[in-house]
N, CA, C and O atoms as CSV, one atom per row, in Angstrom:
chain,resi,resn,atom,element,x,y,z
A,1,UNK,N,N,8.950,0.485,-9.284
A,1,UNK,CA,C,8.929,-0.345,-8.101
A,1,UNK,C,C,10.350,-0.596,-7.634
A,1,UNK,O,O,11.289,-0.647,-8.429
A,2,UNK,N,N,10.481,-0.749,-6.333
A,2,UNK,CA,C,11.794,-1.015,-5.753
A,2,UNK,C,C,11.783,-2.368,-5.068
A,2,UNK,O,O,10.767,-2.786,-4.512
A,3,UNK,N,N,12.904,-3.042,-5.109
A,3,UNK,CA,C,13.039,-4.324,-4.433
A,3,UNK,C,C,13.515,-4.080,-3.007
A,3,UNK,O,O,14.437,-3.296,-2.780
A,4,UNK,N,N,12.889,-4.746,-2.055
A,4,UNK,CA,C,13.190,-4.549,-0.642
A,4,UNK,C,C,14.252,-5.556,-0.185
A,4,UNK,O,O,14.262,-6.701,-0.637
A,5,UNK,N,N,15.142,-5.124,0.710
A,5,UNK,CA,C,16.194,-5.968,1.272
A,5,UNK,C,C,15.581,-7.135,2.058
A,5,UNK,O,O,14.531,-6.972,2.681
A,6,UNK,N,N,16.223,-8.302,2.034
A,6,UNK,CA,C,15.713,-9.498,2.710
A,6,UNK,C,C,15.574,-9.327,4.220
A,6,UNK,O,O,14.708,-9.965,4.818
A,7,UNK,N,N,16.378,-8.505,4.850
A,7,UNK,CA,C,16.319,-8.342,6.297
A,7,UNK,C,C,15.055,-7.621,6.748
A,7,UNK,O,O,14.687,-7.707,7.919
A,8,UNK,N,N,14.390,-6.919,5.851
A,8,UNK,CA,C,13.187,-6.158,6.184
A,8,UNK,C,C,11.941,-6.884,5.687
A,8,UNK,O,O,10.834,-6.365,5.831
A,9,UNK,N,N,12.092,-8.037,5.122
A,9,UNK,CA,C,11.039,-8.716,4.376
A,9,UNK,C,C,9.813,-9.126,5.194
A,9,UNK,O,O,8.760,-9.362,4.602
A,10,UNK,N,N,9.892,-9.220,6.479
A,10,UNK,CA,C,8.788,-9.746,7.275
A,10,UNK,C,C,7.539,-8.878,7.248
A,10,UNK,O,O,6.433,-9.417,7.212
A,11,UNK,N,N,7.671,-7.564,7.263
A,11,UNK,CA,C,6.506,-6.688,7.337
A,11,UNK,C,C,6.290,-5.851,6.090
A,11,UNK,O,O,5.409,-4.991,6.066
A,12,UNK,N,N,7.074,-6.089,5.066
A,12,UNK,CA,C,6.915,-5.348,3.814
A,12,UNK,C,C,7.013,-6.319,2.643
A,12,UNK,O,O,7.692,-7.340,2.744
A,13,UNK,N,N,6.347,-6.015,1.536
A,13,UNK,CA,C,6.422,-6.899,0.370
A,13,UNK,C,C,7.778,-6.807,-0.316
A,13,UNK,O,O,8.522,-5.851,-0.098
A,14,UNK,N,N,8.101,-7.800,-1.145
A,14,UNK,CA,C,9.379,-7.796,-1.861
A,14,UNK,C,C,9.421,-6.668,-2.883
A,14,UNK,O,O,10.429,-5.971,-2.996
A,15,UNK,N,N,8.337,-6.486,-3.626
A,15,UNK,CA,C,8.240,-5.380,-4.581
A,15,UNK,C,C,7.244,-4.369,-4.045
A,15,UNK,O,O,6.193,-4.742,-3.525
A,16,UNK,N,N,7.565,-3.110,-4.167
A,16,UNK,CA,C,6.724,-2.079,-3.569
A,16,UNK,C,C,6.716,-0.850,-4.454
A,16,UNK,O,O,7.761,-0.432,-4.952
A,17,UNK,N,N,5.531,-0.263,-4.654
A,17,UNK,CA,C,5.412,0.967,-5.428
A,17,UNK,C,C,6.010,2.131,-4.650
A,17,UNK,O,O,5.946,2.143,-3.420
A,18,UNK,N,N,6.590,3.109,-5.340
A,18,UNK,CA,C,7.122,4.294,-4.655
A,18,UNK,C,C,6.009,5.017,-3.894
A,18,UNK,O,O,4.877,5.089,-4.372
A,19,UNK,N,N,6.319,5.539,-2.737
A,19,UNK,CA,C,5.335,6.265,-1.944
A,19,UNK,C,C,4.683,5.410,-0.870
A,19,UNK,O,O,4.060,5.952,0.043
A,20,UNK,N,N,4.808,4.090,-0.953
A,20,UNK,CA,C,4.270,3.199,0.067
A,20,UNK,C,C,5.434,2.747,0.941
A,20,UNK,O,O,6.248,1.920,0.529
A,21,UNK,N,N,5.506,3.299,2.154
A,21,UNK,CA,C,6.661,3.030,3.005
A,21,UNK,C,C,6.296,2.382,4.334
A,21,UNK,O,O,7.191,1.962,5.067
A,22,UNK,N,N,5.033,2.288,4.664
A,22,UNK,CA,C,4.629,1.752,5.965
A,22,UNK,C,C,4.700,0.229,5.991
A,22,UNK,O,O,4.635,-0.421,4.947
A,23,UNK,N,N,4.833,-0.334,7.190
A,23,UNK,CA,C,4.783,-1.784,7.369
A,23,UNK,C,C,3.377,-2.283,7.065
A,23,UNK,O,O,2.413,-1.520,7.119
A,24,UNK,N,N,3.268,-3.567,6.746
A,24,UNK,CA,C,1.958,-4.172,6.535
A,24,UNK,C,C,1.229,-4.261,7.856
A,24,UNK,O,O,1.844,-4.431,8.909
A,25,UNK,N,N,-0.100,-4.144,7.795
A,25,UNK,CA,C,-0.945,-4.324,8.965
A,25,UNK,C,C,-1.911,-5.457,8.678
A,25,UNK,O,O,-2.453,-5.550,7.577
A,26,UNK,N,N,-2.127,-6.314,9.655
A,26,UNK,CA,C,-3.096,-7.387,9.486
A,26,UNK,C,C,-4.442,-6.890,9.982
A,26,UNK,O,O,-4.578,-6.490,11.138
A,27,UNK,N,N,-5.443,-6.915,9.097
A,27,UNK,CA,C,-6.793,-6.464,9.436
A,27,UNK,C,C,-7.803,-7.479,8.939
A,27,UNK,O,O,-7.530,-8.239,8.010
A,28,UNK,N,N,-8.947,-7.486,9.551
A,28,UNK,CA,C,-10.042,-8.329,9.083
A,28,UNK,C,C,-10.759,-7.591,7.959
A,28,UNK,O,O,-10.927,-6.373,8.013
A,29,UNK,N,N,-11.178,-8.332,6.948
A,29,UNK,CA,C,-11.835,-7.736,5.796
A,29,UNK,C,C,-13.100,-6.989,6.201
A,29,UNK,O,O,-13.411,-5.946,5.625
A,30,UNK,N,N,-13.829,-7.504,7.176
A,30,UNK,CA,C,-15.071,-6.853,7.611
A,30,UNK,C,C,-14.816,-5.474,8.230
A,30,UNK,O,O,-15.733,-4.656,8.299
A,31,UNK,N,N,-13.590,-5.207,8.679
A,31,UNK,CA,C,-13.253,-3.913,9.274
A,31,UNK,C,C,-12.924,-2.844,8.233
A,31,UNK,O,O,-12.926,-1.655,8.554
A,32,UNK,N,N,-12.640,-3.248,6.987
A,32,UNK,CA,C,-12.262,-2.262,5.972
A,32,UNK,C,C,-13.197,-2.241,4.771
A,32,UNK,O,O,-13.009,-1.439,3.856
A,33,UNK,N,N,-14.216,-3.123,4.761
A,33,UNK,CA,C,-15.140,-3.175,3.625
A,33,UNK,C,C,-16.568,-3.334,4.130
A,33,UNK,O,O,-16.801,-3.818,5.237
A,34,UNK,N,N,-17.507,-2.921,3.306
A,34,UNK,CA,C,-18.919,-3.091,3.625
A,34,UNK,C,C,-19.500,-4.152,2.708
A,34,UNK,O,O,-19.172,-4.209,1.523
A,35,UNK,N,N,-20.364,-4.989,3.262
A,35,UNK,CA,C,-20.972,-6.063,2.493
A,35,UNK,C,C,-22.485,-5.902,2.490
A,35,UNK,O,O,-23.086,-5.515,3.492
A,36,UNK,N,N,-23.084,-6.203,1.359
A,36,UNK,CA,C,-24.530,-6.173,1.229
A,36,UNK,C,C,-24.991,-7.607,0.991
A,36,UNK,O,O,-24.768,-8.144,-0.094
A,37,UNK,N,N,-25.627,-8.240,1.971
A,37,UNK,CA,C,-26.013,-9.642,1.817
A,37,UNK,C,C,-27.123,-9.853,0.792
A,37,UNK,O,O,-27.379,-10.988,0.390
A,38,UNK,N,N,-27.782,-8.785,0.367
A,38,UNK,CA,C,-28.892,-8.909,-0.576
A,38,UNK,C,C,-28.454,-8.717,-2.020
A,38,UNK,O,O,-29.278,-8.811,-2.930
A,39,UNK,N,N,-27.183,-8.450,-2.245
A,39,UNK,CA,C,-26.674,-8.247,-3.601
A,39,UNK,C,C,-26.159,-9.571,-4.146
A,39,UNK,O,O,-25.316,-10.219,-3.526
A,40,UNK,N,N,-26.666,-9.969,-5.305
A,40,UNK,CA,C,-26.222,-11.220,-5.928
A,40,UNK,C,C,-25.576,-10.911,-7.268
A,40,UNK,O,O,-25.974,-9.970,-7.955
A,41,UNK,N,N,-24.601,-11.685,-7.630
A,41,UNK,CA,C,-23.913,-11.480,-8.905
A,41,UNK,C,C,-24.724,-12.022,-10.032
A,41,UNK,O,O,-24.307,-11.941,-11.187
């Protein structure tokens, strides 16, 4: 993992795995996951 410079901190995490270089995107959970309302734990 690499530590990111403070000037870039707004759209990227402080610690980041190699190979992940894109800025963060804000998304709604319902847009990236499927939910089954009939499934109970």
